[in-house]
C-alpha positions in Angstrom: -85.9 167.1 -72.5 -82.0 167.7 -71.8 -82.0 171.3 -72.9 -78.2 171.9 -72.3 -77.4 168.7 -74.2 -74.4 168.1 -71.6 -75.5 164.5 -70.9 -72.3 162.4 -70.9 -70.1 165.3 -71.8 -66.6 165.3 -70.2 -66.1 168.7 -68.3 -62.9 169.7 -66.3 -63.8 172.1 -63.4 -60.7 173.9 -62.2 -60.8 176.1 -58.9 -63.3 174.5 -56.5 -62.5 176.0 -53.0 -65.6 174.9 -51.1 -69.4 174.7 -51.5 -69.7 178.4 -51.9 -67.4 178.8 -54.8 -68.5 179.5 -58.4 -66.6 176.6 -59.5 -68.6 174.2 -57.2 -72.0 175.6 -58.0 -71.2 175.2 -61.8 -70.2 171.7 -61.2 -73.5 171.0 -59.5 -75.4 172.3 -62.5 -73.2 170.1 -64.7 -73.7 167.2 -62.8 -77.4 167.5 -62.6 -77.4 168.0 -66.4 -75.7 164.5 -66.7 -72.1 165.6 -67.5 -69.1 163.7 -66.4 -67.3 166.3 -64.1 -63.6 166.0 -63.5 -61.9 168.3 -61.0 -58.6 169.9 -60.6 -57.6 171.8 -57.4 -54.5 173.4 -56.0 -54.1 171.4 -52.9 -54.8 168.1 -51.1 -56.9 169.9 -48.5 -59.2 171.1 -51.4 -59.1 167.8 -52.9 -60.5 166.2 -49.7 -63.3 168.8 -49.8 -64.2 168.0 -53.5 -64.1 164.4 -52.9 -66.8 164.7 -50.2 -68.9 167.1 -52.4 -68.6 164.7 -55.5 -67.5 161.4 -54.2 -67.9 159.7 -57.8 -65.9 162.2 -59.7 -62.1 162.1 -60.4 -60.1 164.7 -58.5 -56.7 165.8 -59.7 -54.0 168.2 -58.0 -52.6 171.1 -60.1 -51.1 174.2 -58.9 -51.2 176.3 -61.9 -48.1 178.2 -61.0 -46.0 175.3 -61.9 -46.1 174.3 -65.7 -45.0 170.9 -64.7 -48.2 170.4 -62.8 -50.3 171.6 -65.6 -48.5 169.0 -68.0 -49.1 166.3 -65.4 -52.7 167.2 -65.1 -53.1 166.9 -68.9 -51.5 163.4 -68.8 -53.9 162.2 -65.9 -57.1 163.7 -67.5 -56.2 162.1 -70.9 -55.6 158.8 -69.0 -59.1 159.0 -67.6 -61.1 160.2 -70.6 -60.1 160.4 -74.3 -61.6 163.7 -74.9 -62.8 166.9 -73.2 -65.8 168.8 -74.2 -65.3 171.7 -71.8 -63.1 173.4 -69.3 -64.1 175.7 -66.4 -61.3 178.0 -65.4 -62.3 179.5 -62.0 -58.8 180.6 -60.7 -57.7 183.7 -59.1 -55.4 184.9 -56.5 -54.0 188.1 -55.2 -51.7 188.6 -52.3 -53.2 191.4 -50.2 -50.8 190.7 -47.2 -49.2 194.1 -47.7 -52.6 195.6 -46.8 -54.4 198.4 -48.7 -52.0 200.3 -50.9 -52.7 203.0 -53.6 -52.5 201.3 -57.0 -49.2 203.1 -58.0 -47.7 201.4 -55.0 -48.7 197.8 -56.0 -45.7 195.4 -55.2 -44.2 194.1 -58.4 -44.0 190.5 -57.1 -47.6 190.4 -56.0 -48.9 191.9 -59.4 -46.7 189.3 -61.4 -48.0 186.4 -59.4 -51.5 187.5 -59.7 -51.2 187.8 -63.5 -49.4 184.4 -63.6 -52.1 182.5 -61.5 -55.3 184.5 -62.6 -54.5 185.0 -66.3 -51.7 183.3 -67.8 -53.0 180.0 -66.2 -55.9 180.1 -68.8 -53.5 180.3 -71.6 -51.3 177.6 -70.2 -54.2 175.2 -69.5 -55.9 175.8 -72.9 -52.5 175.2 -74.7 -52.0 172.0 -72.7 -55.4 170.6 -73.7 -55.5 171.8 -77.1 -55.5 168.3 -78.6 -57.9 167.1 -76.0 -60.7 169.4 -76.4 -63.3 168.4 -78.8 -62.5 170.4 -82.0 -66.1 170.9 -83.0 -68.0 171.4 -79.7 -65.2 172.3 -77.1 -65.9 175.2 -74.8 -63.6 177.0 -72.4 -65.2 179.3 -69.9 -63.3 181.5 -67.4 -64.7 183.8 -64.4 -64.1 187.5 -64.7 -65.6 190.5 -63.1 -68.5 192.7 -64.4 -66.3 195.6 -65.3 -62.4 196.3 -65.2 -63.1 199.9 -66.0 -64.6 200.7 -62.5 -61.4 201.8 -60.3 -62.5 200.3 -57.0 -59.5 201.2 -54.6 -60.1 198.1 -52.5 -60.0 195.7 -55.4 -56.7 197.3 -56.5 -54.6 195.6 -59.0 -56.9 192.6 -59.7 -59.0 194.7 -62.0 -56.0 195.1 -64.4 -55.2 191.5 -64.1 -58.7 190.6 -65.1 -58.6 192.9 -68.0 -55.5 191.1 -69.2 -57.6 187.8 -68.9 -60.6 189.2 -70.8 -58.4 190.2 -73.7 -56.7 186.7 -73.5 -60.1 185.2 -73.9 -60.4 187.0 -77.4 -56.9 186.1 -78.5 -57.3 182.5 -77.4 -60.6 182.3 -79.4 -58.9 183.7 -82.5 -55.8 181.5 -82.2 -57.8 178.3 -81.8 -60.0 179.1 -84.6 -57.2 178.5 -87.0 -57.5 174.7 -86.1 -60.9 174.1 -84.5 -64.2 175.3 -83.4 -63.4 175.4 -79.8 -65.0 178.5 -78.1 -63.5 180.8 -75.5 -65.8 183.0 -73.2 -65.9 184.7 -69.9 -68.7 185.0 -67.4 -68.4 188.5 -65.7 -70.6 188.6 -62.5 -71.1 191.5 -60.1 -70.0 191.3 -56.5 -70.6 187.8 -55.0 -70.6 186.2 -51.6 -67.6 183.7 -51.8 -64.9 182.8 -49.6 -62.4 184.4 -52.1 -64.0 187.6 -51.8 -63.7 187.7 -47.9 -60.1 188.3 -48.5 -60.4 191.6 -50.3 -60.2 194.6 -47.9 -63.5 196.4 -47.4 -65.4 193.9 -49.5 -68.5 193.8 -47.4 -69.2 197.5 -47.7 -68.7 197.3 -51.5 -71.0 194.4 -51.7 -73.8 196.1 -49.9 -73.5 199.0 -52.1 -73.4 197.0 -55.1 -76.7 195.3 -54.0 -78.5 198.6 -53.7 -77.3 199.5 -57.2 -78.8 196.6 -58.8 -82.2 197.1 -60.4 -83.8 194.5 -58.3 -82.1 195.6 -55.1 -80.7 192.0 -54.7 -77.1 191.0 -55.4 -76.2 188.4 -58.0 -75.7 184.9 -56.5 -73.4 182.2 -57.5 -76.1 180.0 -58.7 -77.0 182.4 -61.4 -73.4 182.7 -62.5 -73.1 178.9 -62.6 -76.1 178.6 -64.8 -74.5 181.0 -67.2 -71.3 179.0 -67.3 -73.2 175.7 -67.9 -75.0 177.4 -70.9 -71.9 178.7 -72.3 -70.3 175.1 -72.2 -73.3 173.5 -73.9 -74.0 173.1 -77.6 -77.0 175.5 -77.0 -74.5 178.5 -76.9 -72.6 177.4 -80.1 -72.9 180.9 -81.7 -71.3 182.8 -78.8 -67.5 183.1 -78.9 -64.9 185.5 -77.6 -67.4 187.3 -75.5 -67.7 188.5 -71.7 -71.2 187.9 -70.5 -72.1 190.4 -67.8 -74.2 189.1 -64.9 -74.9 192.1 -62.7 -78.6 192.3 -62.3 -78.6 195.6 -64.1 -76.1 197.3 -61.8 -74.1 198.7 -64.6 -77.0 200.9 -65.8 -78.2 202.0 -62.4 -75.3 203.9 -60.9 -77.5 207.2 -60.7 -80.5 205.4 -59.0 -82.6 208.0 -56.9 -82.0 206.0 -53.7 -78.2 205.9 -54.3 -77.9 209.7 -55.2 -80.1 210.9 -52.5 -78.9 208.4 -49.9 -82.2 207.1 -49.3 
């Protein structure tokens, strides 16, 4: 029995960096479920990686900082399939080249670039594909973080950027509801082991602490996140819209765990 009912569905996955990324782990689940997965990546280097991972899938180039490339992606995708049943938006970027800075010293250019790539791209891509997404069963899923209210100093300005994206999910769901049943949701994982996280200053220490804070004393893994993304793309989740689904293995309820408080 195909529980997810994704067999033959056309899903665009954006943001694969390598085999460790949430986007690729999601694509694997979708491919195993029989979906027709199309990929959009930022560079030819990443396209080469994806073609090796999924040699039978279509791979397109799209740097979401440029609207002309988003428009071109739409034309290329619609030239390949007549309809999309889902989009996975797994795109985020922050320029930490200035090193760790207190939040109030966040460089204007870095902040605005992060908003453009990590948040506005979701709006721009959704708008570009508004007539291509199946109006009855279409689903758009983006990747956020478990909480934007925890002021982790090393994560810096990306939490406010993700907060803007979380709000955008709600506004997109409302906006699209005026002419379709397309759903918008975010998957909000706790700390993960990915290549993207490696660029965050002090991330390893934060990751190890977060692992201790989970109820199971084991960090969330990308496969768990990918399974939730696939579920939100499927008709089985038809009643879920405008939501952020937290996947943190109970971390958010366990900050006063005895082992953490007493350092044991």
